[in-house]
C-alpha positions in Angstrom: 74.8 14.0 75.5 77.6 15.8 73.7 77.2 19.5 73.0 79.0 21.6 70.3 80.8 24.3 72.2 83.4 25.8 69.8 83.8 26.3 66.1 87.0 26.9 64.2 88.1 27.4 60.7 91.7 27.3 59.4 91.6 29.3 56.2 95.3 28.4 55.4 96.3 24.8 56.2 98.6 24.8 59.2 98.3 28.5 59.9 96.5 29.9 63.0 92.8 29.0 63.3 89.9 31.4 63.8 87.3 30.9 66.4 83.7 31.5 65.2 80.3 31.8 66.8 78.6 30.5 63.7 79.6 29.1 60.3 78.2 28.1 57.0 78.5 24.3 56.7 78.1 22.0 53.8 79.2 18.5 52.6 82.7 19.9 51.9 83.2 21.4 55.4 82.9 24.8 57.0 83.1 27.8 54.6 86.7 29.1 54.2 88.2 26.1 56.1 91.5 25.1 54.6 90.8 26.6 51.2 94.4 27.9 51.0 97.7 26.1 51.5 101.4 26.7 51.3 103.3 24.3 49.0 106.7 23.6 47.5 107.0 24.9 43.9 106.1 21.4 42.7 102.8 21.5 44.5 103.7 19.3 47.4 102.1 20.6 50.6 104.1 21.8 53.6 102.7 22.0 57.2 103.5 23.2 60.6 104.9 19.8 61.4 107.9 20.8 59.2 107.7 24.6 59.6 106.3 25.4 63.1 106.4 29.2 62.3 103.3 28.7 60.2 101.1 28.8 63.2 102.3 32.3 63.9 100.7 33.6 60.7 97.2 35.1 61.1 94.9 34.5 58.1 91.8 36.6 57.7 89.3 35.5 55.0 87.7 38.5 53.2 84.8 38.5 50.7 87.1 38.5 47.7 90.2 36.8 49.0 92.6 36.5 51.9 94.5 38.9 54.2 97.6 37.4 55.8 99.5 38.9 58.8 103.0 37.5 59.3 104.8 36.9 62.6 106.8 40.2 62.1 103.5 42.2 61.7 103.8 42.7 58.0 100.8 41.8 55.9 99.7 40.9 52.4 96.4 40.7 50.6 95.5 38.5 47.7 92.2 38.4 45.8 90.7 35.2 44.4 90.8 36.9 41.0 94.6 37.4 41.3 95.3 33.6 41.4 96.4 31.9 38.2 93.5 30.9 36.0 95.2 27.7 35.1 95.0 24.7 37.5 98.3 23.4 38.7 99.1 19.9 40.0 99.0 19.8 43.8 99.4 17.0 46.4 98.3 16.4 50.0 99.3 13.1 51.6 99.7 11.3 48.3 96.4 12.5 46.9 96.9 14.4 43.6 94.5 17.0 42.3 94.7 20.6 41.0 94.7 24.1 42.6 95.4 27.7 41.7 98.8 29.4 42.4 99.0 32.9 43.9 100.8 35.8 42.2 104.6 36.0 42.4 104.5 38.9 44.7 102.7 37.0 47.4 104.8 33.9 46.9 108.0 35.9 47.2 106.7 37.6 50.4 105.9 34.3 51.9 109.1 32.7 50.8 111.1 35.2 52.8 109.6 33.7 56.0 110.5 30.1 55.0 114.0 30.7 53.7 113.0 28.7 50.6 110.7 29.1 47.7 107.1 28.4 48.6 103.7 29.1 46.9 100.3 30.0 48.2 97.6 27.9 46.6 93.8 28.2 46.5 91.4 25.3 45.9 89.9 27.4 43.0 86.3 28.0 42.1 85.6 24.2 42.1 87.3 21.8 44.4 88.9 19.0 42.4 90.0 16.9 45.3 87.7 14.2 46.7 87.3 12.3 50.0 88.8 8.9 49.8 86.1 6.2 49.6 83.5 9.0 49.1 84.4 10.2 45.6 81.4 12.5 45.3 82.4 14.6 48.3 84.6 17.5 47.4 87.4 18.2 49.9 89.5 21.3 50.6 93.2 21.0 51.7 92.2 19.2 54.9 94.1 16.1 55.7 91.4 13.6 54.8 87.9 14.6 55.7 85.8 17.8 55.6 85.3 18.1 59.4 87.6 17.5 62.3 85.9 16.9 65.6 87.6 17.0 69.0 86.2 16.1 72.4 87.2 18.1 75.5 87.1 15.0 77.7 89.5 13.2 75.3 91.9 16.1 75.5 91.7 16.1 79.3 92.5 12.4 79.3 95.5 13.0 77.0 96.7 15.9 79.1 96.8 13.6 82.2 98.8 11.0 80.3 101.2 13.3 78.5 104.0 15.1 80.4 104.1 17.8 77.7 101.6 20.6 77.5 98.9 19.8 75.0 96.3 22.3 73.8 93.1 21.8 71.8 94.4 24.1 69.1 97.3 21.7 68.3 94.7 19.3 66.9 93.3 22.0 64.6 89.6 20.9 65.1 86.6 22.5 63.4 84.1 21.3 66.0 84.8 20.9 69.7 82.3 19.1 71.9 81.8 18.7 75.6 79.5 16.4 77.6 80.8 13.1 76.1 83.0 10.6 77.7 86.7 10.5 76.8 87.2 8.9 73.4 83.4 8.3 73.0 83.7 10.1 69.6 85.7 7.2 68.3 82.6 5.0 68.3 80.3 7.6 66.8 79.1 6.7 63.3 77.1 9.8 62.6 76.4 13.3 64.0 73.2 12.0 65.7 75.0 11.8 69.1 75.0 15.6 69.6 
């Protein structure tokens, strides 16, 4: 039987994750998971696939916003109340929805690390994006689903097959399980297996 052994949230899509001992969970995912995202000025998301330096930022959710520490040690703080009150067009993997844009000062600070203009966006007080094929389920800035589950046995199997070093954090999971066979999770249809 599979056992949940680790929990992670990634407050800013593609930035460093935070390990947790407990979390608030609902239909939209874990609280504070991927509720912020870096975008092009037109609202198109950018990720660590394009900008690997993103994983070197440390996000820290706080009760009224977000604290970010950059790779150089500098930091910035933004409150939810400081984001634009008007929703702006935003896009993740071809899905179009709206989000709120951070103040210019934060965006200029972040842009300095990307050598291009970028914006920090927040999902806003109400998520406008929905899970494909489940249009009643609100979704943050996650790639496609509210939760990402990873299996330790599957990672070990991959590590044996892949000459490059592969770490669990590269898959950016929310839930990590042990006690299941490699790739067993691919056949699970519900969470009743753990």
